[in-house]
LUMVO-91135 format. One record per residue: residue in one letter; x, y, z of N, C-alpha, C, O in turn. Coordinates in pm, whole numbers, plus 50000, padded with zeros to 5 digits. Layout:
N
AXYZXYZXYZXYZ...
//
This chain:
214
M701904248251864702154238951765702504246751628701674254351578T703754244651569704014251251461703294246951323702834235551317V703204254151230702624252151096702954239051059702124230351033R704444237251057704944224950999704274213651087703744204151029D704294214151210703834204051300702254201051254701914189651221H701494210351257700204209751203699894202251081699024193651067V700744206750993700634199350839701164184150869700494174750826H702224181950934702564168750959701904159551035702114147551021R700944165051134699994157151196698834154351106698434142751090T698284164751045697164162350959697454151750853696764141850828M698594155350795699004145450680699124129750733698634119850678R699854130250845700054118350904698814108850916698774097650866N697784115050991696474110151041695724104650911695104093950909A695874114150794695164111650666695724098150611695004088950575I697064098050608697784087050544697484073350617697304062750556L697444074650757697234063350832695694058150835695314046850868A694854069750789693474064750787693144059050643691994055650619G694014058150558693924053450430693464061550322693054056650217R693534075650350692924084050263693814087950122693454095550032F695054080450134695764081950021696324068649982696844061050064A696194065949842696624053949804698084051049801698874060449787A698574037149814699904035649798700354038149656699714034949555G701714045049661702154047549516701754061549461702424066849373E700544067949520699974081349488701184092949499701964094949592K701064098849389702064111149418701434123349482700354128249449V702244127649580701834141049655702024153249592703174156449562N701034160949566701034174449504701254184749600700294188749666E702394189449617702864198949709702084212549707701684218149808R701924217149581701194228549559699654228149590699054237949634N699014215549561697614215849603697474213949751696394216349805L698474209849819698454208149960698524220850034697794224250127A699614228449972699664242250026698544250650022698224258250113E697804248749888696634257549891695534253049983694764260850039Q695484238549998694394233850105694764239550247693894242350328F696024240950270696444244050410696454259850427696414264950539G696514266750318696504280750318698034285350365698144295150438V699044279050327700354279950359701254279650233700794276450123S702664283350256703364282550149703894267850117703404258850183T704754265050032705234250250015706284245750105706694234150105T706804256350196707974255150286707514243050394708084232150394P706414246550487706034237650583705604225550515705764215450584I705094223750395704524211650338705944204550311706104193250357K706864209850249708104201150220708774197850363709284186650368E708844204450462709274201950590708674188950647709304178850678A707364190850656706334179250697706564165550620706594154450673L706714168050494707094155850406708294148850439708424136550444R709154157550462710524153050492710544143650632711254133750647Q709664148850724709534142250855708764129350839708984119450909L707854129850742707064117150723707944105850639707774093650652E708874111850556709794102850499710674094250603710894082250588T711084101150697711824095850814710974083750876711454073050915E709664087350877708884075450947708414065350865707614056850902G709034066350725708614056350635707274056750556706954048050476L706484068050588705154069750524705224073650385704364069350309V706224081950340706254084950203707704083150164708584079850244E707904085350038709264082749980709374094549863708494097849783A710674099549876710964109849770711654102549644712764097249661L711164102249546711744092749434712374104549331712004116349332P713234099749257714034108249158713074109549037712594099148992R712774120548985711964124848867710574121748903709704125048822R710174114949029708664114049029708194121649145706984123149160G709064126949234708654134149354708454126449464709084116049482V707494131549553707014122649687705894115049644705024119349569V705924102449699704984092349682704484086149814705274086149909I703374081349829702614075349951703354061149947703344053849848R704004058250067704694043750074703794035050156703804022850142F702964041650246702034033750344701094026250266700434030850172D701054012550315700144003050265699823993550372700253995050487S698953982450331698413974550430699623966550494699573964750616S700733961350422701743955050460702653963750559703173957950655W702863977050538703363987050629702753986950757703383986550862A701283987350746700483987850852700513976250957700453977551080E700633962150869700883952750953702023953951045701903951751166E703143957650988704453958351048704343966851179704793963051287M703633980251154703373988651246702643981651372703093982351487I701573975451341700953966951434701653959051516701483959551638L702493951251462703073940751514704383946151601704783939651697A704943957251562705993963851635705223970451766705703968751878R704183977051748703323982151874702943972851956702933975352076A702543959951907702293947851994703233944752086703013943552207A704653943052013705743939952094706043949452200706243945152313L706123962052175706463972452260705423974252386705773973952504E704233975952345703053977352451703093964152534702593964652646S703613952752494703343941952579704523941652666704383937952782M705593944852625706883947452717706423958552827706483956652948I705983969952769705663980052865704663974852975704803978753091A703833967652946702713960653031703373952853124703043953753242H704373944253085705013934453159705713941253277705683937353393L706383952753227707293962053328706253969853429706433971853549A705163973553354704183980653466703773972153573703773977053686A703313956353551703023947953648703863948253755703523948653874K705083947853706706383947453797706543960153892706863959254010R706303971453828706753983753886705603992553933705904002653997I704273989953907703303999253950703214000154099703563990754171D702754011454146702824015054294701274014854328700464012954237E700844016854464699474018054493698694028554428697594025554383K699134040554417698624050954346698454047254199697424051254146G699184041254137699094039053983698134026353974697364025853877R698124017754053697074008354054695674011654075694764005754018A695514022054167694264027754189693574035654057692414035154017E694694042754006694384051353897693944042653776692934045453710L694644033253753694304023853624693144016253653692344013953562L692924011653781691514006353781690394013353766689374008953712A690544026053819689534038053799689244039353671688064039053637V690294041253573689784044853428689254031753371688364032653287A689704019253407689004008253369687394009653391686544007553305E687194013253516685914013853565685004023753477683864020853443R685604035053448685024047053354684854039853228683834042053163M685794030953181685534026453050684364016653038683824014752929K683994010553148682824001153174681674010153153680774006853075E681654022953227680434030153231680284036153061679174035253008A681394041852984681194046152873680894036352760680344039552654T681294024152793680934012952698679284009352713678534006252620A678964010552842677324007852865676684018752789675684016752720S677294031052802676264042752738676544045452601675924054252542G677694036552530677834037152384678674050552351678824052852230D679194059152436679904070252403681144068652346682094067152423A681324068652226682454066452152683414074752181684554071052211D682974088652175684064098852196684844097752316686054100052316C684134094052432684564092752567685434080952563686564081752610L684974069352507685944057752485687374060152427688404055152472V687284069052313688554071552261689344080952345690554080952325E688954087552418689774095552521690234087552634691374088552679L689334079352680689674068752793690584058652762691304053652849N690624054052604691554043752589693054048352579694014040852595E693114063852546694544070252550694904070652667696054067152695T694034074852766694404076552914694804062752985695584061753079F694214053552932694554039652991695954035752959696814032453041H696094036552829697454033552795698564043252845699714039552868E698164054752858699164065752941699334061053069700524060453100H698644057953146698634052153281699574040053282700464039853367I699464030653202700404019353199701664023453163702614017853218H701914033853062703394038553042703764042953145704814038553190K703084052753217703614059553341704204049553452705284050853509S703204038753471703514030953578704694021153547705364016153637S704934018453400706014010653380707514017253408708544010653426Q707424030053406708604038653447709614038053323710804041253339C709164034453211710114031853088710404044353017709524052652993G711544045552985712044059052915712464055352767712184063052676Y713084044252744713564041452612712454035252540712304039052424L711564025752592710444020552519709444029452491708774028552389A709264039752592708244049652562708414057752441707494061552369K709864060552422710354067952308709974060952197709364066652107L710324045952191710194039552066708814037752005708654036051884I707674038252109706484035952076705864049152017704824048551952E706384058752034705794069051987705574070651847704734078851809R706314062951754706444063451622705354049751565705164047251446Q704794042851669703964031551632702374036951664701434028951651Q702174048951700700794054451707700164054551566700464064051494F699444046551526699094044951391697504048251387697004050751278Y696844048351484695374050651470695294068351490695954074851571D694344073551395693884086851448692554087151515691974076451533A692094096951548690704098451643689474093751548688494088351599S689564095751416688414092151348688234076451329687154070751330I689244071551314689364056351320689094050751434688354040951430R689554054951557689124049851690687744051651694687034042751741R687254062451650685744065151661684924053351603684094046551664V685304052151471684464042251400684624027751461683734019351454I685544026251506685874013151590685014011251713684524000551746H684854024251785684134022451908682584024251886681794022651979L682214027151769680834029051733680144014251708678934012151698D681134005051700680633990051684680223984551828681163983451906P679123981351868678853976351986679693962352018680103959452131T679843955551921680703941251946681963943851984682533937452072E682533954451914683843959051934684143966952060685223966152119R683243973652094683123979652217683183970852343683893973852439Q682353958752336682303951252440683753941052450684253936552553K684133939452337685413930252338686713938852374687673933852432S686663952852332687563961852395687523962752547688563963252613L686273962952605686253964652746686693953552824687233955152934E686463941352768686743927852827688353927652820688963921952912E689023933152722690503929252702691133939852809692003936052887H690613954852809691283962752898691023961753021691773967553100A689833953853072689813951253224690613939553255691123938553367A690793929753160691723918253190693223923553202693953918153285I693643932853132694963940053122695253945053244696253941853307A694273953953287694193962753432694313951453550695133951853641G693533943453534693493931653643694923925453664695423924053775A695573921653537696783914353540697893923653613698643919753703I697863936453559698783946753584698693949153764699623948153844A697443951953786697073954753927697503943554026697923946154138S697363929853975697713918154063699293913654065699763904654135G700063922853964701543918753949701743907053861702763900153868D700743904553777701023892353698701633897853559700943901253463A703063898253565703723905153447703523896153328703223901453221D703673881853334703513874153210702143877453144701963881253029G701143874953249699763875153195699483890853127698823892653024A700033900053197699853912453128700473915953001700043924352921E701613908052989702183910752859701343903852731701043909052623R701073890252781700273882652673698943888952647698593889052529L698103894452739696883901352731696893914452625696083917352537M698163921452670698323934252589698653930452436698163936352339R699513919952430699853917752292698733911652198698623914152078D697943903352271696603897652194695653909952165694893911552069H695863917552263694723931552245695013941252131694123945652059V696273944252119696903953552016696763944351881696423950851783V696923933651865697163926051763695683925051705695513926851584R694623922351788693333920151756692783934351714692233936051605S692933943051793692423958251750693153961251622692533968351543G694293957351588694953960951465694333955251353694123961851251E693973941851366693113936051262692003942951223691743944251103T691193948251326689943955651302690103969551226689243974551154Y691463975351258691813986351201692143983151034691833991450948L692693972551007693083968150886691883967750798691773973950692G690863958850859689623956850791688963971450769688503973350656I688883980250847688273990450809688964000350709688284006550627V690404001850716691234010850634691414003050493691244008450383F691743991250509692053983150394691243971350326691513964550227G690123971150414689403958250372689843945150384689363935650323K690983944650482691783932950499691263925750596691173932350700Q690823912850605690423906050716691333894850773691203890650888E692313889850678693253879650729693813882250864693853893750908D694283871250939695073874351043696363878851023696883876750913I696983884551108698343888251087699353880651186700563882751180
//
């Protein structure tokens, strides 16, 4: 990972975790001191964040944070649409090996939920979705969804520390895995969309204190 990539990833996670307020000006010199680097990789990372819509360079003001609850809602809905279509295709295209691997991950999630291992659940959640992406054999959709990964590990961990949330998530993942394994494309699509939207609402509540449905 390059210095620019490290700065970009760290800044992106901080913005998505709500550690910067919408409209807040980004101080490049302060960031450079915090990262222990020159302002060059900071500027490069900010340009990359601007292409993602998370910051904006304004005349005479410099770079300001653009990300807010409304932007987050749009990212959640975009991810729900993409993930649901990927799940639909995975149910149609999954092979026996992929089916066994997906169900095995779902079983491991059950064990981690029972033990309350939040860190393990964060890792298994990523693995679960990666298996679905792989089984879908999608190229174009997989590229599109890369920009909709709005959770950072710290937020996922906070979510999974809640016993109620852990149980809901387990039930949803088990249902999704079952639908994909059985070839129920429409069911997998619906279940995945509902799961992403509901978990997105939890994210909005944690980061922005916003509980309204989206």
